[in-house]
C-alpha positions as CSV (number, residue, x, y, z in Angstrom):
1,M,1.9,10.6,6.8
2,K,4.9,11.4,4.7
3,A,7.6,13.4,6.4
4,K,7.9,17.1,5.5
5,S,11.7,16.7,5.1
6,F,13.1,13.8,3.1
7,F,15.5,12.7,0.3
8,P,13.2,12.0,-2.7
9,A,13.5,8.7,-4.4
10,E,14.3,8.9,-8.1
11,W,10.7,8.0,-9.0
12,Y,9.5,11.2,-7.2
13,P,7.8,13.5,-9.8
14,Q,10.6,15.3,-11.8
15,M,10.8,18.6,-13.4
16,A,14.0,18.2,-15.4
17,V,17.1,16.1,-15.9
18,Q,20.6,17.5,-16.4
19,L,23.1,16.3,-19.0
20,T,26.7,17.7,-19.2
21,W,27.6,17.5,-22.9
22,P,30.9,16.0,-24.3
23,H,33.3,18.3,-26.1
24,A,36.8,18.3,-27.4
25,G,38.2,19.4,-24.1
26,T,37.0,16.3,-22.3
27,D,38.2,12.7,-22.2
28,W,35.7,12.1,-25.0
29,A,37.8,14.0,-27.5
30,S,38.9,10.9,-29.5
31,S,35.4,9.4,-29.6
32,L,33.0,12.3,-30.1
33,T,31.5,10.8,-33.3
34,E,30.5,7.7,-31.4
35,V,29.4,9.2,-28.1
36,I,27.4,12.2,-29.3
37,P,24.7,10.1,-31.0
38,C,24.3,8.2,-27.7
39,Y,23.8,11.5,-25.8
40,V,21.3,12.7,-28.4
41,E,19.3,9.5,-28.1
42,I,19.2,10.0,-24.3
43,A,18.3,13.7,-24.7
44,Q,15.5,12.8,-27.1
45,A,13.9,10.3,-24.7
46,I,14.0,12.7,-21.8
47,A,12.8,15.7,-23.7
48,E,9.8,13.8,-24.9
49,R,8.6,13.5,-21.3
50,Q,10.0,16.4,-19.3
51,K,12.4,19.3,-19.3
52,L,16.1,18.8,-20.0
53,I,19.0,21.1,-19.1
54,I,22.2,20.6,-21.1
55,I,25.3,22.2,-19.7
56,C,27.7,22.5,-22.6
57,H,30.8,24.1,-24.1
58,D,29.0,25.6,-27.2
59,T,25.3,26.0,-27.3
60,S,25.1,26.6,-31.0
61,E,27.0,23.4,-31.8
62,V,24.9,21.3,-29.4
63,R,21.6,22.8,-30.7
64,A,22.6,21.6,-34.2
65,Q,23.3,18.1,-32.9
66,L,19.9,17.9,-31.3
67,K,17.9,17.8,-34.6
68,G,14.8,15.6,-34.0
69,C,14.6,16.4,-30.3
70,K,11.8,18.3,-28.7
71,L,13.8,21.5,-28.5
72,E,11.0,23.4,-26.7
73,N,11.7,21.2,-23.6
74,I,15.5,21.7,-23.7
75,V,17.5,24.5,-22.1
76,L,21.1,24.9,-23.3
77,H,23.5,26.7,-21.0
78,A,27.3,27.3,-21.5
79,L,29.7,26.7,-18.7
80,P,33.2,25.4,-18.6
81,T,33.5,21.7,-17.7
82,N,36.2,19.1,-17.1
83,D,34.0,16.1,-18.0
84,T,30.4,14.9,-18.3
85,W,29.4,12.9,-15.3
86,A,26.4,14.9,-14.1
87,R,25.3,12.2,-11.6
88,D,28.5,13.1,-9.6
89,H,29.0,16.8,-10.1
90,G,25.3,17.7,-10.2
91,G,23.3,19.2,-7.3
92,I,21.4,16.7,-5.1
93,T,17.9,17.8,-4.2
94,I,16.2,17.2,-0.9
95,I,12.7,18.3,0.2
96,E,12.9,20.3,3.4
97,E,9.7,21.5,5.1
98,E,7.9,20.6,1.8
99,K,10.2,22.9,-0.2
100,P,13.1,21.8,-2.5
101,V,16.7,22.5,-1.5
102,V,19.7,21.8,-3.7
103,L,22.7,20.5,-1.9
104,D,26.1,21.3,-3.4
105,F,28.7,18.8,-2.2
106,R,32.3,18.8,-3.1
107,F,33.2,16.8,-6.2
108,N,36.9,15.9,-6.3
109,G,37.2,13.6,-9.2
110,W,36.3,10.4,-7.3
111,G,39.0,10.7,-4.7
112,L,41.5,12.9,-6.7
113,K,41.7,10.5,-9.6
114,F,40.8,13.1,-12.2
115,A,40.7,16.9,-12.6
116,A,37.4,18.4,-11.4
117,H,38.1,22.1,-10.8
118,H,35.4,23.2,-13.3
119,D,32.9,20.4,-12.5
120,N,33.0,21.1,-8.8
121,L,31.8,24.7,-9.5
122,L,28.9,23.7,-11.9
123,T,26.1,23.6,-9.3
124,R,26.8,27.0,-7.7
125,R,27.3,28.5,-11.2
126,M,24.0,27.1,-12.3
127,Y,22.4,28.7,-9.2
128,R,24.2,32.0,-9.9
129,D,23.0,32.0,-13.5
130,G,19.4,31.5,-12.5
131,L,18.9,28.0,-13.7
132,F,17.3,27.0,-10.4
133,S,14.0,28.5,-9.1
134,G,14.2,31.8,-7.4
135,E,12.3,30.4,-4.4
136,L,14.6,27.4,-4.1
137,A,17.2,27.2,-1.3
138,Y,20.8,26.5,-2.3
139,R,23.0,24.9,0.4
140,N,26.8,24.9,0.2
141,M,27.9,21.5,1.4
142,Q,31.5,21.7,0.3
143,H,32.9,20.5,3.6
144,L,31.8,16.9,2.5
145,V,33.0,15.0,-0.6
146,L,30.0,13.2,-2.0
147,E,28.8,12.0,-5.4
148,G,25.2,11.3,-6.5
149,G,26.1,7.9,-7.8
150,A,27.0,6.8,-4.3
151,L,23.4,7.4,-3.0
152,E,20.2,5.4,-3.4
153,S,17.1,6.7,-1.5
154,D,13.8,5.0,-1.0
155,G,12.2,8.4,-0.3
156,E,11.1,7.2,3.1
157,G,14.3,7.7,5.1
158,T,16.4,4.8,4.0
159,L,19.7,5.3,2.2
160,L,21.5,2.4,0.4
161,T,25.2,2.8,-0.3
162,T,28.6,1.1,-0.3
163,A,31.4,1.2,2.2
164,D,34.1,0.9,-0.5
165,C,33.0,4.3,-1.9
166,L,32.0,6.4,1.1
167,L,35.0,5.2,3.2
168,A,37.5,5.4,0.3
169,P,40.8,7.4,0.8
170,N,40.9,10.9,-0.6
171,R,37.2,11.6,-0.1
172,N,36.4,12.0,3.6
173,D,39.1,9.9,5.2
174,H,39.4,12.4,8.1
175,L,35.9,11.2,9.2
176,S,35.0,7.8,10.7
177,K,32.2,5.7,9.4
178,T,30.1,6.8,12.4
179,E,30.8,10.5,11.6
180,I,30.0,10.0,7.9
181,E,26.7,8.4,9.0
182,T,25.9,11.4,11.2
183,E,26.7,13.8,8.3
184,L,24.5,11.9,5.9
185,K,21.6,11.5,8.3
186,K,21.6,15.2,9.0
187,A,22.0,16.3,5.4
188,F,19.3,14.0,4.0
189,H,16.9,13.6,6.9
190,L,17.5,9.9,7.0
191,Q,16.3,7.3,9.5
192,R,18.9,4.7,8.6
193,I,21.7,3.7,6.2
194,L,22.1,0.3,4.7
195,W,25.7,-0.4,3.9
196,L,26.9,-2.9,1.3
197,H,30.4,-4.2,2.0
198,Y,30.7,-6.4,-1.1
199,G,30.3,-6.0,-4.8
200,Y,32.4,-4.2,-7.4
201,L,32.9,-3.9,-11.2
202,E,36.3,-4.1,-12.9
203,G,37.1,-0.9,-14.7
204,D,34.9,1.2,-12.4
205,D,36.7,4.5,-11.3
206,T,34.2,5.3,-8.6
207,D,35.1,2.8,-5.9
208,S,31.9,0.9,-6.3
209,H,29.1,3.5,-6.6
210,I,25.8,2.0,-5.6
211,D,24.2,2.9,-8.9
212,T,26.4,0.4,-10.7
213,L,25.3,-2.5,-8.3
214,A,21.9,-2.2,-6.6
215,R,19.0,0.2,-7.1
216,F,15.7,0.9,-5.4
217,C,12.7,0.4,-7.7
218,D,10.2,1.2,-5.0
219,Q,10.2,1.1,-1.2
220,Q,10.0,-2.7,-1.1
221,T,12.1,-3.6,-4.2
222,I,15.8,-3.6,-5.0
223,A,17.2,-4.5,-8.5
224,Y,20.8,-5.7,-8.4
225,V,23.5,-7.2,-10.5
226,H,23.5,-11.0,-10.4
227,C,26.4,-13.1,-11.6
228,E,25.7,-16.8,-12.4
229,D,29.1,-17.6,-14.0
230,D,31.4,-18.9,-11.3
231,T,34.4,-18.4,-13.6
232,D,33.7,-14.6,-13.7
233,V,36.1,-12.5,-11.6
234,H,33.0,-10.8,-10.0
235,Y,31.2,-14.0,-9.0
236,E,32.3,-14.2,-5.3
237,A,31.9,-10.5,-4.5
238,L,28.5,-10.3,-6.1
239,K,27.4,-13.5,-4.4
240,K,28.3,-11.9,-1.1
241,M,26.6,-8.7,-2.0
242,E,23.4,-10.7,-2.8
243,S,23.6,-12.3,0.6
244,E,23.8,-8.9,2.2
245,L,20.8,-7.7,0.3
246,Q,18.9,-10.8,1.4
247,L,19.5,-9.9,5.0
248,F,18.2,-6.3,4.6
249,K,14.7,-5.5,5.8
250,T,12.3,-2.8,4.8
251,L,11.3,-0.1,7.4
252,D,8.4,-2.3,8.4
253,G,10.6,-5.3,8.9
254,R,10.0,-7.4,5.8
255,P,12.6,-8.8,3.4
256,Y,13.1,-6.8,0.3
257,R,11.7,-8.1,-3.0
258,L,15.0,-8.6,-4.9
259,V,15.1,-8.4,-8.7
260,P,18.2,-9.9,-10.2
261,L,19.6,-8.2,-13.3
262,P,21.9,-10.2,-15.6
263,M,25.6,-9.6,-15.6
264,A,26.3,-7.7,-18.8
265,E,28.4,-9.4,-21.5
266,M,32.1,-8.9,-20.9
267,A,33.3,-5.7,-22.7
268,M,37.0,-4.9,-23.1
269,D,38.9,-1.8,-24.1
270,E,41.6,-1.7,-26.8
271,E,44.3,-2.6,-24.2
272,G,42.4,-5.7,-23.0
273,H,41.0,-4.1,-19.8
274,R,37.5,-4.9,-18.7
275,L,34.9,-2.2,-18.9
276,P,32.2,-1.7,-16.2
277,A,29.0,-2.5,-18.2
278,T,26.0,-2.8,-15.9
279,Y,22.3,-2.9,-16.3
280,A,21.9,-1.4,-12.8
281,N,22.8,2.0,-14.2
282,F,19.3,2.8,-15.4
283,L,17.6,6.2,-15.1
284,I,14.0,6.6,-13.8
285,I,12.1,9.6,-15.4
286,N,8.5,10.5,-15.5
287,G,6.7,7.5,-16.9
288,A,9.7,5.7,-18.3
289,V,13.0,4.0,-17.3
290,L,15.9,4.4,-19.6
291,L,18.0,1.2,-19.6
292,P,21.5,0.9,-20.9
293,F,21.9,-1.8,-23.6
294,Y,25.3,-3.3,-24.5
295,G,24.9,-5.0,-27.8
296,N,24.0,-8.5,-26.5
297,A,20.3,-9.0,-27.6
298,D,19.6,-11.9,-25.2
299,K,21.0,-10.2,-22.1
300,D,19.6,-6.8,-23.1
301,E,16.1,-8.3,-23.3
302,Q,16.5,-10.2,-20.0
303,A,17.4,-6.9,-18.3
304,K,14.4,-5.2,-19.9
305,E,12.0,-7.9,-18.9
306,A,13.3,-7.8,-15.3
307,L,12.9,-4.1,-15.0
308,Q,9.5,-4.2,-16.7
309,A,8.3,-6.5,-13.9
310,A,9.8,-4.0,-11.3
311,F,8.3,-1.0,-13.0
312,P,5.0,-2.2,-14.4
313,Q,3.6,1.3,-14.9
314,H,6.7,2.6,-16.8
315,E,7.9,2.3,-20.4
316,I,11.3,0.6,-20.5
317,I,13.4,2.2,-23.1
318,G,16.7,0.5,-24.1
319,I,19.5,2.8,-25.3
320,N,22.8,1.5,-26.7
321,C,25.4,2.7,-24.2
322,E,28.5,0.9,-25.5
323,P,30.1,4.3,-26.2
324,L,29.6,5.4,-22.6
325,I,31.4,2.5,-21.0
326,R,34.5,3.3,-23.0
327,Q,35.0,6.1,-20.4
328,H,34.0,3.8,-17.6
329,G,30.5,4.9,-16.9
330,S,27.0,4.5,-18.3
331,L,23.5,6.0,-18.6
332,H,22.7,6.9,-15.0
333,C,26.2,8.3,-14.5
334,I,25.7,11.0,-17.1
335,T,22.4,12.3,-15.7
336,M,21.0,14.1,-12.7
337,Q,17.3,14.5,-12.1
338,Y,15.6,17.5,-10.4
339,P,12.2,17.2,-8.7
340,E,9.3,19.5,-9.4
341,G,9.9,23.1,-8.3
342,V,13.7,23.1,-8.7
343,V,14.5,24.2,-12.2
344,N,13.8,27.7,-13.6
345,V,12.7,26.6,-17.1
346,Q,9.5,27.5,-19.0
């Protein structure tokens, strides 16, 4: 029997997904013409299947950009924002006594790296403005710094995360690992936490968010970034991460089914710095998985085939996310899903 209180897996039935839209006051200012079409394509894929909330600077401007999208499934709402990484500033939903609760953790720009004074207020402002259901519980969790990209739930009481992120300076360094575990278990009704101590991506500002490295596909399956090139700077760390994953067991004591995803083709910025392209940064929605593509047809197709095997009942939709990695994130990073009963949209 399923517990009455739990942290839903991403494949749990969803009501809506949140996007926070780029504008001239964000770091996207110099690349809006490249990144807006990417956002529109993602918005279109989501709105075809479920509701979509877009937090934006100018609702009229964004509505005009969404031509071709299923507008009746889209809610536009204006709020001030610093940036667009909804995975990390969005509310995180749990089910408590069979009812949804939105948890509002503190977002501090990934350990005080970037300004976040507007983004940290978005979830409570959305609640204030009635975007969440009137019956829904809102819980202020601002005593703890936590980002959605750091958390992977199997929906059955297991959390997968990384030590590099949750134990990083300028987040919760006043707490020990044991104290952080206690906080997480209480907040998310967890039975256990699986910690990865290896694995990273160059160019990643998040201190190794789990959603860039390894993802639950179901309670028995984990997809992960696999590097075969022993000359790649990531090779040793990802090999050690793979070994850690091989030692993990499911709640009933069996090894996980591991699905290797190819290492994305090396992408560099204008100054010669590597960008954190990763196929692990996919988004599960109702009936589909949105998979970031990076312009290498062979590797894009390999990643799609791997995920199709992991999600045989889902449509795998590839979306060119080369513009997103220019700001050091990808598709999952710009989205946050809300389960059924959370969002107040018609």
